[in-house]
C-alpha positions as CSV (number, residue, x, y, z in Angstrom):
1,X,47.3,207.2,36.6
2,X,47.6,203.5,36.7
3,X,49.6,200.8,38.4
4,X,49.9,197.6,36.4
5,X,50.9,195.6,39.5
6,X,47.3,196.3,40.8
7,X,45.8,195.2,37.5
8,X,47.7,192.0,36.7
9,X,49.8,190.9,39.7
10,X,49.2,189.1,42.8
11,X,51.5,189.4,45.8
12,X,51.5,187.0,48.7
13,X,53.3,187.8,52.0
14,X,55.4,185.3,54.0
15,X,52.5,184.7,56.3
16,X,50.1,183.9,53.4
17,X,48.3,187.3,53.5
18,X,47.7,189.0,50.2
19,X,48.9,192.5,49.7
20,X,48.8,195.1,46.9
21,X,52.4,194.8,46.0
22,X,55.8,194.1,47.7
23,X,56.1,197.7,49.0
24,X,52.5,198.5,49.9
25,X,51.6,199.4,53.4
26,X,48.0,198.2,53.8
27,X,46.7,197.6,57.3
28,X,43.3,196.0,57.2
29,X,43.5,193.2,54.6
30,X,42.7,189.8,56.1
31,X,42.5,187.8,53.0
32,X,44.9,184.9,53.0
33,X,45.9,182.4,50.3
34,X,44.9,179.5,52.7
35,X,41.2,180.4,52.3
36,X,41.1,182.9,49.4
37,X,42.1,182.3,45.8
38,X,44.2,184.8,43.9
39,X,41.3,185.8,41.7
40,X,39.0,186.3,44.8
41,X,41.6,188.6,46.3
42,X,42.0,190.5,43.0
43,X,38.3,191.1,42.9
44,X,37.9,191.9,46.6
45,X,37.3,195.4,48.1
46,X,40.9,196.6,48.9
47,X,42.5,196.1,45.5
48,X,39.3,197.2,43.6
49,X,39.2,200.4,45.6
50,X,42.9,201.1,45.0
51,X,42.4,200.7,41.3
52,X,39.6,203.0,41.3
53,X,41.6,205.6,43.3
54,X,44.4,205.4,40.7
55,X,41.8,205.9,37.9
56,X,40.8,209.2,39.6
57,X,44.4,210.3,40.0
58,X,44.4,209.7,43.8
59,X,47.0,207.9,45.8
60,X,45.7,204.9,47.9
61,X,46.8,205.1,51.6
62,X,48.8,201.8,51.1
63,X,50.9,203.4,48.3
64,X,52.8,205.9,50.5
65,X,56.3,204.7,49.5
66,X,55.8,205.1,45.8
67,X,54.1,208.5,46.4
68,X,57.0,209.7,48.5
69,X,59.6,208.6,45.8
70,X,57.7,210.2,43.0
71,X,57.3,213.4,44.9
72,X,61.2,213.6,45.1
73,X,61.4,213.0,41.3
74,X,62.7,209.4,41.8
75,X,61.5,206.2,40.3
76,X,59.0,204.2,42.3
77,X,58.0,200.6,42.0
78,X,55.0,201.8,39.9
79,X,57.1,203.8,37.4
80,X,59.8,201.2,37.1
81,X,57.5,198.8,35.3
82,X,58.7,198.6,31.7
83,X,57.6,195.6,29.6
84,X,60.8,195.6,27.6
85,X,63.0,192.9,29.3
86,X,64.1,195.1,32.2
87,X,64.3,193.9,35.9
88,X,60.7,194.3,37.0
89,X,58.9,192.9,34.1
90,X,60.4,190.4,31.7
91,X,57.1,189.6,30.1
92,X,54.0,191.6,29.1
93,X,51.2,192.0,31.7
94,X,47.9,190.2,31.1
95,X,45.5,189.0,30.2
96,X,44.3,188.3,33.7
97,X,46.5,187.5,36.6
98,X,49.8,186.9,34.7
99,X,52.4,188.0,37.3
100,X,52.9,186.6,40.8
101,X,55.2,187.9,43.7
102,X,55.4,185.1,46.2
103,X,57.0,184.6,49.5
104,X,56.3,181.0,50.8
105,X,57.4,181.8,54.4
106,X,60.1,183.4,56.4
107,X,62.5,180.5,56.6
108,X,65.9,182.1,56.2
109,X,69.5,181.2,57.3
110,X,70.7,184.7,57.7
111,X,70.2,187.6,60.2
112,X,70.5,190.7,58.1
113,X,70.6,193.9,60.2
114,X,68.1,195.6,57.9
115,X,65.7,192.8,57.8
116,X,62.6,192.0,59.9
117,X,61.1,188.9,61.6
118,X,58.5,188.4,58.8
119,X,61.3,187.8,56.3
120,X,63.8,185.9,58.4
121,X,63.2,183.0,60.8
122,X,66.7,183.2,62.0
123,X,66.3,186.8,62.9
124,X,63.0,186.1,64.7
125,X,64.6,183.3,66.7
126,X,67.5,185.5,67.7
127,X,65.0,188.2,68.8
128,X,63.3,185.6,71.1
129,X,66.7,184.5,72.6
130,X,67.7,188.1,73.2
131,X,64.5,188.9,75.0
132,X,64.9,185.8,77.2
133,X,68.4,187.1,78.1
134,X,66.8,190.5,79.1
135,X,68.1,192.4,76.0
136,X,65.7,194.3,73.9
137,X,65.8,193.0,70.3
138,X,66.3,195.2,67.3
139,X,62.8,194.8,66.1
140,X,59.4,194.3,67.9
141,X,57.0,192.7,68.3
142,X,58.2,189.2,68.8
143,X,56.6,186.4,66.8
144,X,54.8,183.6,68.5
145,X,56.2,181.1,65.9
146,X,59.6,182.2,64.6
147,X,59.5,180.0,61.5
148,X,56.4,179.7,59.4
149,X,55.6,178.6,55.9
150,X,52.1,178.5,54.3
151,X,53.1,176.4,51.3
152,X,51.3,173.0,51.3
153,X,49.8,170.6,48.7
154,X,46.5,172.4,49.2
155,X,47.7,176.0,48.7
156,X,49.8,174.9,45.7
157,X,46.5,174.1,44.0
158,X,45.5,177.7,44.1
159,X,47.9,178.6,41.3
160,X,46.6,175.9,38.9
161,X,44.7,177.1,35.8
162,X,45.9,180.7,36.0
163,X,47.5,182.4,33.0
164,X,50.9,182.8,34.7
165,X,53.6,184.4,32.6
166,X,56.1,185.4,35.2
167,X,56.8,184.5,38.9
168,X,59.0,186.3,41.4
169,X,60.1,184.1,44.3
170,X,61.6,185.7,47.5
171,X,61.3,185.0,51.1
172,X,62.8,184.4,53.5
173,X,65.2,182.4,51.4
174,X,63.4,180.7,48.6
175,X,66.0,178.0,48.3
176,X,65.0,176.6,51.7
177,X,61.3,176.2,50.8
178,X,60.3,172.4,50.9
179,X,57.5,172.8,48.4
180,X,59.4,174.8,45.8
181,X,60.1,171.8,43.5
182,X,56.3,170.9,43.6
183,X,55.5,174.5,42.7
184,X,58.0,174.6,39.8
185,X,57.1,171.3,38.3
186,X,53.5,172.6,37.7
187,X,54.6,175.7,35.7
188,X,54.9,175.7,32.0
189,X,58.5,176.0,30.7
190,X,57.6,179.3,29.1
191,X,57.0,181.0,32.5
192,X,59.7,183.4,33.4
193,X,61.2,182.6,36.8
194,X,62.8,185.3,39.0
195,X,64.4,184.6,42.3
196,X,65.7,186.9,45.0
197,X,68.2,184.9,46.9
198,X,71.0,185.6,49.4
199,X,73.3,183.4,47.4
200,X,74.5,181.3,50.4
201,X,72.6,178.1,49.3
202,X,73.1,175.8,46.4
203,X,70.0,173.7,45.9
204,X,70.9,170.9,43.5
205,X,67.3,169.6,43.1
206,X,66.0,173.1,42.3
207,X,68.9,174.0,40.1
208,X,68.3,170.9,37.9
209,X,64.6,171.7,37.6
210,X,65.3,175.3,36.6
211,X,67.2,174.3,33.5
212,X,63.9,173.3,31.8
213,X,62.7,176.9,31.8
214,X,63.3,179.3,28.9
215,X,64.2,182.2,31.3
216,X,65.5,182.1,34.8
217,X,66.8,185.2,36.6
218,X,68.7,185.0,39.9
219,X,68.7,188.3,41.6
220,X,71.5,188.0,44.1
221,X,70.7,190.1,47.2
222,X,74.3,191.2,48.0
223,X,74.8,194.3,50.0
224,X,78.5,194.3,50.0
225,X,81.6,192.4,49.1
226,X,84.3,190.6,51.0
227,X,83.9,190.4,54.8
228,X,81.7,193.4,54.9
229,X,78.7,191.3,53.8
230,X,79.5,188.8,56.5
231,X,78.7,191.6,59.0
232,X,75.8,193.3,57.3
233,X,74.1,189.9,56.4
234,X,75.1,187.9,59.4
235,X,75.7,184.3,58.7
236,X,77.0,185.0,55.2
237,X,80.3,183.7,53.9
238,X,81.6,185.6,51.1
239,X,83.7,182.9,49.6
240,X,80.7,180.7,49.3
241,X,78.5,183.3,47.8
242,X,81.0,184.0,45.0
243,X,81.2,180.3,44.2
244,X,77.3,179.9,44.1
245,X,76.9,183.1,42.0
246,X,79.2,181.6,39.3
247,X,77.4,178.2,39.4
248,X,74.1,180.0,38.9
249,X,75.6,182.1,36.0
250,X,76.2,178.9,34.1
251,X,72.5,178.5,33.4
252,X,70.7,181.6,34.7
253,X,70.9,185.3,34.1
254,X,72.5,186.7,37.2
255,X,71.9,190.2,38.5
256,X,72.9,192.0,41.7
257,X,70.3,193.8,43.8
258,X,71.8,195.4,46.9
259,X,69.7,197.0,49.6
260,X,71.3,200.5,50.2
261,X,71.5,201.7,53.8
262,X,73.8,203.6,56.1
263,X,75.7,200.3,56.5
264,X,76.8,200.0,52.9
265,X,76.3,203.3,51.0
266,X,79.9,204.3,51.6
267,X,81.1,201.1,50.0
268,X,78.7,200.9,47.2
269,X,81.4,201.6,44.5
270,X,83.0,198.3,45.6
271,X,79.8,196.4,44.6
272,X,79.8,198.3,41.3
273,X,83.4,197.2,40.5
274,X,82.8,193.6,41.5
275,X,79.6,193.3,39.4
276,X,81.3,194.9,36.5
277,X,84.4,192.6,36.7
278,X,82.1,189.6,36.6
279,X,79.7,191.0,33.9
280,X,76.7,190.9,36.2
281,X,74.0,193.6,35.7
282,X,73.7,195.7,38.8
283,X,70.3,197.2,40.0
284,X,70.8,200.2,42.2
285,X,67.3,201.2,43.0
286,X,66.6,199.5,46.3
287,X,67.1,202.3,48.8
288,X,66.1,201.3,52.3
289,X,63.3,203.4,53.7
290,X,62.7,201.7,57.0
291,X,63.9,201.6,59.8
292,X,64.8,205.3,60.1
293,X,68.0,204.6,62.0
294,X,69.4,202.8,58.9
295,X,68.1,205.3,56.3
296,X,70.9,207.3,54.5
297,X,69.0,210.6,55.2
298,X,69.9,210.0,58.9
299,X,73.6,209.3,58.4
300,X,76.2,211.5,60.2
301,X,77.7,214.4,58.2
302,X,81.1,212.6,58.1
303,X,79.6,209.8,55.9
304,X,77.3,212.2,53.9
305,X,80.3,214.3,52.8
306,X,81.6,211.3,50.8
307,X,78.2,210.3,49.2
308,X,78.9,212.6,46.3
309,X,81.6,210.2,45.1
310,X,79.2,207.3,45.1
311,X,77.7,206.1,41.8
312,X,74.2,205.7,43.2
313,X,71.2,207.6,41.7
314,X,68.9,209.0,44.4
315,X,71.6,209.0,47.2
316,X,72.2,212.7,47.2
317,X,68.5,213.5,47.0
318,X,67.9,211.6,50.3
319,X,71.2,212.6,52.0
320,X,70.7,216.3,51.5
321,X,68.0,216.0,54.1
322,X,69.1,216.9,57.6
323,X,69.8,213.9,59.9
324,X,67.6,213.5,63.0
325,X,70.1,213.3,66.0
326,X,67.7,210.9,67.6
327,X,68.3,208.3,65.0
328,X,72.0,208.9,65.1
329,X,72.1,208.0,68.8
330,X,69.6,205.1,68.1
331,X,72.1,203.6,65.6
332,X,74.9,203.7,68.0
333,X,72.7,202.0,70.7
334,X,71.3,199.4,68.3
335,X,74.6,198.5,66.7
336,X,76.5,198.3,70.0
337,X,73.9,196.1,71.6
338,X,73.8,193.8,68.6
339,X,77.7,193.6,68.3
340,X,78.0,192.6,71.9
341,X,75.3,189.9,71.5
342,X,76.8,188.5,68.2
343,X,80.5,189.0,69.2
344,X,81.1,190.7,65.8
345,X,82.1,194.4,65.9
346,X,81.3,197.0,63.3
347,X,84.8,198.6,63.7
348,X,86.4,195.3,62.3
349,X,84.1,195.2,59.2
350,X,82.8,198.7,58.4
351,X,85.5,200.9,59.9
352,X,84.5,204.2,58.2
353,X,80.9,203.8,59.5
354,X,82.1,203.0,63.0
355,X,84.3,206.0,63.0
356,X,81.6,208.4,61.8
357,X,79.5,207.3,64.8
358,X,82.3,207.3,67.2
359,X,82.0,203.5,67.9
360,X,85.3,202.2,69.0
């Protein structure tokens, strides 16, 4: 048993900490790009031990998410890796550290309901404001500093001299990163560039720079269409997203990568139809696992009975599980609290979901 991410990829979190991959759940790693080079991290105790465990056919503790998915017969991040031009790897792994998954910080202009403070400065700031008003935020703990970025002239130097073939840039919102142009200008034009972006920002400087690369993929993180996305990804404006997506499509490969949760599973076919009508590839493998109150397994039966009509692999396997009534009540509590705070109400945007939960 092997994981090529562990062998040839380096993943950097929004706070600069290294991690085994973008879905790993390690607890004890302290290595940070501010004081540790990518090669030093790769050769350190945690990733070395994880690779040894895989070689013995054992699952590392940090790899629980992949283990759970594979136990259900579903594809995991580990098994999705195909060096044939598919989403996860456009270029062959190796030699050495050839693939990088980078989050320069948590700067983001949106407050997506399913997101966390480490990935959205706007959500982190909102949590602080809610707490000051005596309202418990959706996610805890609060961050001492709601907006942080580790990118600097010094940390950019840590990528020099590495045999980079492919870079995946996400966030936060990568189009907001001040040092992004400096990072891109040091890369060879043969490096494959992949973005995960919310599609709300058109960055003319970055867009011009990207045209020198042989391959650029814009993965648009769109969880719904029309006004539904304005609710799920608070701060979005669907009309602007559509315009920006078409602008990127003029010189990039555009694909659509929704995060599937209770909020949008019932409307997934609308995303399929929109992507198809625009000739965009749709990847339907990002099923939200946390928090539990948004996981499709805990959807009310009224929603689950319609999931059989949804063109989404894996949805039925998860939704066949019995919902925990505690999480159903928690959903109602969280959404009602958030709606009252934001002045946007789920019944006006996702009426079928609101009805299933009895939210009027």
